[in-house]
C-alpha positions in Angstrom: 6.4 -33.8 30.7 4.8 -37.0 30.3 5.2 -39.7 33.1 6.3 -42.9 31.6 6.7 -44.7 34.9 3.1 -45.5 35.2 0.4 -47.1 33.0 0.7 -49.9 30.5 4.3 -50.2 28.9 2.9 -51.7 25.7 0.2 -48.9 25.5 3.1 -46.2 25.9 5.2 -48.2 23.3 2.2 -48.0 20.7 1.4 -44.3 21.6 5.1 -43.2 21.1 5.5 -45.5 18.1 2.2 -44.4 16.5 3.4 -40.7 16.5 6.9 -41.8 15.4 5.5 -43.9 12.7 3.6 -40.9 11.3 7.0 -39.1 11.1 8.9 -42.1 9.8 6.2 -42.8 7.2 6.4 -39.2 5.9 10.2 -39.6 5.9 9.9 -42.7 4.0 7.8 -40.8 1.4 10.7 -38.2 1.4 13.3 -41.0 0.8 11.2 -42.5 -1.9 10.3 -39.4 -3.5 13.7 -38.0 -3.6 15.0 -41.5 -5.1 12.2 -41.3 -7.6 13.1 -37.7 -8.9 16.8 -38.3 -8.8 16.2 -41.5 -10.6 14.7 -39.5 -13.5 18.1 -37.9 -14.1 20.1 -41.2 -14.8 22.1 -43.9 -13.0 25.1 -41.7 -12.5 22.9 -39.3 -10.5 21.5 -42.2 -8.5 25.2 -43.3 -7.8 26.4 -39.9 -6.9 23.6 -39.0 -4.3 23.9 -42.6 -2.9 27.8 -42.4 -2.3 27.6 -38.7 -1.2 24.8 -39.8 1.1 27.0 -42.3 2.9 28.2 -39.0 4.8 24.8 -39.0 6.2 25.8 -41.9 8.6 28.6 -39.7 9.9 26.1 -36.9 10.7 23.9 -39.7 12.1 26.8 -40.7 14.2 27.4 -37.3 15.7 23.7 -36.4 16.1 23.2 -39.9 17.6 26.1 -39.1 20.2 24.3 -35.8 21.0 20.7 -37.1 20.9 21.3 -40.2 22.8 23.3 -38.3 25.4 20.6 -35.6 25.7 17.6 -38.0 25.7 19.1 -40.5 28.4 20.1 -37.7 30.8 16.8 -35.8 30.3 14.8 -38.9 30.7 16.7 -40.0 34.1 16.2 -36.4 35.4 12.4 -36.5 34.4 12.1 -39.9 36.0 13.2 -38.2 39.3 11.0 -35.2 38.6 13.9 -32.9 38.7 12.8 -30.1 36.3 15.8 -27.8 36.9 18.2 -30.6 35.8 16.2 -31.1 32.7 16.3 -27.6 31.6 20.1 -27.3 32.4 20.9 -30.5 30.2 18.7 -29.1 27.3 20.5 -25.7 27.2 23.9 -27.5 27.4 22.9 -29.8 24.6 22.0 -26.9 22.5 25.4 -25.2 22.9 27.2 -28.4 22.2 25.0 -29.1 19.2 26.0 -25.5 17.7 29.8 -26.1 18.2 30.1 -29.7 16.9 27.6 -28.9 13.9 29.8 -26.1 12.7 33.1 -28.0 13.1 31.7 -31.2 11.3 30.2 -29.0 8.2 33.5 -27.1 7.9 35.7 -30.2 7.9 33.4 -32.3 5.6 33.2 -29.5 3.2 36.7 -29.0 2.9 37.2 -32.8 2.2 34.3 -33.4 -0.1 36.0 -33.5 -3.4 38.7 -35.9 -2.1 36.0 -38.3 -0.6 33.8 -38.4 -3.7 36.7 -38.9 -6.0 38.0 -41.9 -3.9 34.8 -44.0 -4.3 33.1 -42.9 -7.4 33.0 -45.3 -10.3 33.6 -42.6 -13.0 34.4 -38.8 -13.2 30.6 -37.9 -14.0 29.4 -39.6 -10.8 32.2 -37.9 -8.9 31.2 -34.3 -10.3 27.6 -34.8 -9.5 28.5 -36.1 -6.0 30.3 -32.8 -5.2 27.4 -30.7 -6.5 25.0 -32.5 -4.3 27.4 -32.1 -1.2 27.9 -28.3 -1.9 24.4 -27.8 -0.4 23.8 -31.0 1.5 26.7 -30.7 4.0 25.3 -27.1 5.3 21.9 -28.8 5.8 23.6 -31.5 7.9 25.4 -29.1 10.0 22.3 -27.3 10.9 20.5 -30.5 11.7 22.4 -30.7 14.9 20.4 -28.1 16.5 17.0 -29.7 15.5 18.2 -33.1 16.9 19.1 -31.6 20.2 15.6 -30.2 20.7 13.9 -33.3 19.5 16.0 -35.4 21.9 15.1 -33.3 24.8 11.4 -33.6 24.0 11.7 -37.3 23.6 13.3 -37.4 27.1 10.3 -35.7 28.7 7.8 -37.8 26.9 6.6 -35.1 24.6 6.4 -36.8 21.2 3.3 -35.6 19.4 4.3 -32.0 18.7 8.0 -33.0 17.9 6.5 -35.4 15.3 4.3 -32.7 13.9 7.0 -30.4 13.4 9.2 -33.2 11.8 6.3 -34.1 9.3 6.0 -30.6 8.4 9.9 -30.3 7.5 9.8 -33.5 5.5 6.6 -32.3 3.4 8.5 -29.1 2.6 11.4 -31.2 1.4 9.1 -33.5 -0.7 7.2 -30.5 -2.4 10.3 -28.5 -3.0 12.5 -31.2 -4.4 11.0 -31.6 -8.1 10.7 -27.8 -8.4 14.3 -27.2 -7.8 15.5 -30.4 -9.6 13.9 -29.9 -12.8 13.3 -26.2 -12.7 9.5 -26.2 -12.6 8.2 -22.8 -12.7 11.6 -21.1 -12.5 12.9 -23.0 -15.8 16.2 -23.3 -14.2 16.8 -27.0 -13.4 19.5 -27.5 -10.7 19.6 -31.4 -10.9 21.0 -33.3 -7.8 22.0 -29.8 -6.3 18.3 -29.1 -6.2 17.7 -32.2 -4.2 20.2 -30.9 -1.5 18.8 -27.4 -1.6 15.3 -28.6 -0.8 16.8 -30.4 2.2 18.5 -27.3 3.4 15.5 -25.2 3.2 13.5 -27.9 5.2 16.2 -28.0 8.0 16.1 -24.3 8.4 12.3 -24.4 8.6 12.5 -27.1 11.1 14.8 -25.3 13.4 12.5 -22.2 13.3 9.6 -24.4 14.2 11.1 -26.2 17.0 12.4 -23.0 18.7 9.0 -21.4 18.5 7.5 -24.5 20.2 10.0 -24.5 23.0 9.5 -20.7 23.6 5.8 -20.8 23.7 4.9 -24.4 25.3 5.2 -25.8 28.7 7.5 -28.3 27.7 9.4 -28.3 31.1 12.4 -26.7 29.6 13.4 -23.6 27.6 16.1 -21.3 26.3 17.9 -20.0 29.2 20.9 -17.7 28.3 22.4 -17.9 31.8 22.8 -21.6 31.4 24.8 -21.3 27.9 28.2 -21.1 29.2 29.9 -24.5 28.3 30.0 -26.9 31.1 32.6 -29.3 30.0 31.6 -32.0 32.6 28.1 -32.0 31.5 29.2 -32.3 27.8 31.4 -35.3 28.7 28.4 -36.8 30.6 26.4 -36.6 27.3 29.2 -37.6 25.2 30.2 -40.6 27.3 26.7 -42.0 26.9 26.2 -40.9 23.3 29.6 -41.6 21.8 29.2 -45.4 21.8 25.9 -45.2 20.0 27.4 -42.6 17.5 30.1 -45.0 17.0 27.8 -47.5 15.7 26.8 -45.0 13.0 30.4 -44.3 12.3 30.9 -48.0 11.6 27.9 -48.0 9.4 29.3 -45.3 7.5 32.5 -47.1 7.0 30.6 -50.2 6.0 28.8 -48.3 3.1 31.9 -46.6 2.0 33.7 -50.0 1.9 30.8 -51.6 -0.1 31.0 -48.7 -2.6 34.7 -49.1 -2.9 34.5 -52.9 -3.4 31.8 -52.8 -6.1 33.1 -49.8 -8.1 34.7 -52.0 -10.6 31.3 -53.2 -11.5 30.3 -49.8 -12.7 27.5 -47.2 -12.0 25.0 -49.8 -12.3 26.2 -51.7 -9.3 26.5 -48.7 -7.3 23.1 -47.3 -8.3 21.5 -50.9 -7.5 23.3 -50.8 -4.1 22.3 -47.3 -3.7 18.5 -47.8 -4.3 18.5 -51.1 -2.4 20.2 -49.6 0.7 17.9 -46.5 0.6 14.8 -48.6 0.2 15.9 -50.8 3.1 16.4 -47.6 5.2 12.9 -46.6 4.3 11.4 -49.9 5.2 13.1 -50.0 8.6 11.4 -46.8 9.6 8.7 -48.3 11.6 11.2 -50.4 13.5 13.4 -47.3 14.2 10.1 -45.7 15.6 9.6 -48.6 18.1 13.4 -48.2 19.0 12.8 -44.5 19.7 9.9 -45.2 21.7 11.7 -47.9 23.9 14.7 -45.6 24.9 12.7 -42.8 26.9 10.3 -45.3 28.3 13.2 -47.6 29.6 15.1 -44.4 30.6 12.4 -42.9 32.8 11.8 -46.3 34.4 15.4 -46.8 35.1 15.7 -43.2 36.5 12.7 -44.2 38.8 14.3 -47.6 39.7 11.6 -49.6 38.5 13.5 -52.8 37.1 10.3 -54.8 36.0 9.1 -52.1 33.7 12.8 -51.6 32.2 12.6 -55.4 31.2 8.9 -55.1 30.1 10.1 -52.3 27.7 12.5 -54.6 26.0 10.1 -57.6 25.7 7.3 -55.4 24.3 9.6 -53.4 21.8 11.4 -56.6 20.6 8.0 -58.5 20.0 6.6 -55.7 17.8 9.9 -55.1 15.9 10.4 -58.8 15.2 6.9 -59.3 13.7 7.3 -56.2 11.5 10.8 -57.4 10.2 9.4 -60.8 9.4 6.7 -59.1 7.3 9.3 -57.1 5.5 11.5 -60.3 4.8 8.6 -61.9 3.1 7.9 -58.7 0.9 11.5 -58.6 -0.2 11.6 -62.3 -1.2 8.4 -62.1 -3.1 8.7 -58.6 -4.8 12.4 -57.7 -5.1 12.6 -56.6 -8.7 9.4 -54.7 -8.5 10.8 -52.7 -5.6 14.0 -51.7 -7.7 12.1 -51.3 -11.0 9.9 -48.4 -9.5 13.1 -46.2 -9.3 15.1 -47.2 -12.2 14.4 -48.9 -15.5 18.1 -49.7 -16.2 18.3 -53.7 -16.5 21.8 -53.6 -14.8 20.6 -51.5 -11.9 17.5 -53.7 -11.6 19.4 -57.1 -11.7 22.0 -55.8 -9.0 19.3 -54.3 -6.8 17.1 -57.4 -7.0 19.9 -59.6 -6.1 20.8 -57.4 -3.2 17.2 -57.6 -1.7 16.8 -61.3 -2.1 19.9 -62.0 0.0 20.2 -59.2 2.4 16.5 -59.4 3.7 17.5 -62.6 5.5 19.3 -60.5 8.2 16.1 -58.2 8.7 14.8 -60.2 11.8 18.3 -59.9 13.3 18.6 -56.2 12.5 15.4 -55.5 14.1 16.4 -57.3 17.4 19.8 -55.5 17.4 17.9 -51.9 16.9 15.7 -52.7 19.8 18.4 -53.9 22.1 20.5 -51.0 21.4 17.8 -48.6 22.3 17.2 -50.3 25.6 20.9 -49.9 26.5 20.6 -46.2 25.6 17.6 -46.0 28.2 19.9 -47.5 30.7 22.7 -45.3 30.0 25.3 -47.8 28.9 25.8 -47.6 25.2 29.2 -49.3 25.0 27.9 -53.1 24.8 26.0 -52.3 21.4 29.1 -50.5 20.2 31.2 -53.5 20.9 28.8 -55.9 19.1 28.8 -53.5 16.2 32.5 -53.4 15.9 32.6 -57.2 16.0 29.9 -57.1 13.2 31.9 -54.9 11.2 35.3 -56.6 11.4 33.4 -59.9 10.5 32.1 -58.4 7.5 35.0 -56.0 6.4 38.0 -58.6 6.4 36.1 -61.4 4.7 34.5 -59.1 2.2 37.8 -57.5 1.2 39.6 -60.6 1.0 37.0 -62.2 -1.2 37.0 -59.0 -3.6 40.5 -59.8 -4.4 39.7 -63.3 -5.5 39.4 -64.4 -9.2 35.7 -64.8 -10.2 34.6 -62.4 -7.3 30.8 -61.6 -7.4 28.9 -58.8 -5.6 26.5 -61.3 -4.1 29.4 -62.7 -1.9 29.4 -59.4 0.0 25.7 -59.8 0.7 26.1 -63.3 2.1 29.0 -62.2 4.4 26.9 -59.2 5.4 23.8 -61.5 6.5 26.1 -63.8 8.5 27.7 -60.9 10.5 24.3 -59.3 11.4 23.1 -62.5 12.8 26.3 -62.9 14.9 25.8 -59.1 16.0 22.2 -59.8 17.1 23.2 -63.0 19.0 25.9 -61.1 20.9 23.6 -58.3 21.8 21.1 -60.7 23.4 23.9 -62.0 25.6 25.2 -58.5 26.6 21.6 -57.3 27.4 20.9 -60.3 29.6 24.3 -59.5 31.5 23.5 -55.8 31.7 20.0 -56.7 33.2 21.7 -58.8 36.0 24.1 -56.0 36.6 22.0 -52.8 36.6 18.5 -53.9 37.6 19.2 -55.2 41.0 18.0 -51.9 42.6 16.7 -53.6 45.9 20.2 -55.2 46.5 21.9 -51.9 45.7 19.7 -50.0 48.2 20.5 -52.7 50.7 24.1 -52.5 50.2 24.2 -48.7 50.4 22.3 -49.2 53.9 24.9 -51.5 55.1 27.7 -49.4 54.0 26.0 -46.3 55.9 25.6 -48.4 58.9 29.4 -49.5 58.9 30.4 -46.0 58.4 28.2 -44.7 61.3 29.6 -47.6 63.5 33.2 -46.6 62.6 32.5 -42.9 63.4 31.1 -43.9 66.8 34.1 -46.0 67.6 36.5 -43.1 66.7 
């Protein structure tokens, strides 16, 4: 385990973020490579993978619930130097991940055709979406186990090895995708299904590598079969912390689905343009997400060790780095929006919709980066309800006006992007207010100790009087 309660916060942040950025960079390459190869199949394929991929946010919601709960409890135990508790939390997390992953995959597989038919712009896009989900959903179900191990490693401050394994899995995915999509060597092209199969193989490889590392390393925890009996109280402790964070991704999934539904009447070009734009945006956000991932365990260990100043410093350091990067991304999207989309589609309609998306939506990047960082600090503290409240506020501020506007004569897709920008700015402002309130409530450790001492003295006095 790595002790994050000592040394420079910013140095820890950069060390963690550097390793995470390698993983995120390779993950970005995967997103872009996958988008590039699928783009060669036509706009319907891009739209199909994009709308089917909205279920990724449901998976992220559930794995985020598990991952945040695991990282937070493990980091608090690591901050207290309680290795037995770390090992117990890890094993309970593994059992919980297997159960939840299986249930999710089974339900999603049963509903996949209904889901795609509801939001697809045409029958071809719907058929390709189902072909993709046939293989993609099993991969998502298995990913729960991989997330559980990675979350425990982050909580104990082990990041380099975890990133190395994640990089390997992404590279496997990148290399396999074109061979399966176009039938290189085998001469049996699988189309969009090939992209999903490559993901499934990569996830299986990741689970194997993570398991081998845990069994052979001195990570501070391991697979202990005697701890595999479900402990529902522990499951609830993890869920209680993680569910609000997962709820944010559920709202994001509903947001993506709503957008696809609203713009469906503009055809496959609009859905493909949004699909390219949103996926590129996810890729560009990877470094900021790396900073957020670094902030959570650093804040968590210092919160567990009751060092208030270092918890605050974790936020200031992460927020400064994230905002600087987001300003740079905003400039890129304002100057080169059409070039970004043109790299993945030559269709004029797709380029037009994607370019407009970037020009407008990039004005919310700074606010989005700040929200990511604040959410991670809340995760480290162990209270994820405030970020969920702000995300819910943002969702309703977006969903209701966007839906109403879509019913008006002369409706244009750009109206949706303007509403989205305004809602994200409100979310970031609300997050800042809530974090300031949380710091006042949770970081007064000296007062809490003093109050506890007074309570004990009163109790002792009453006992003596009796």
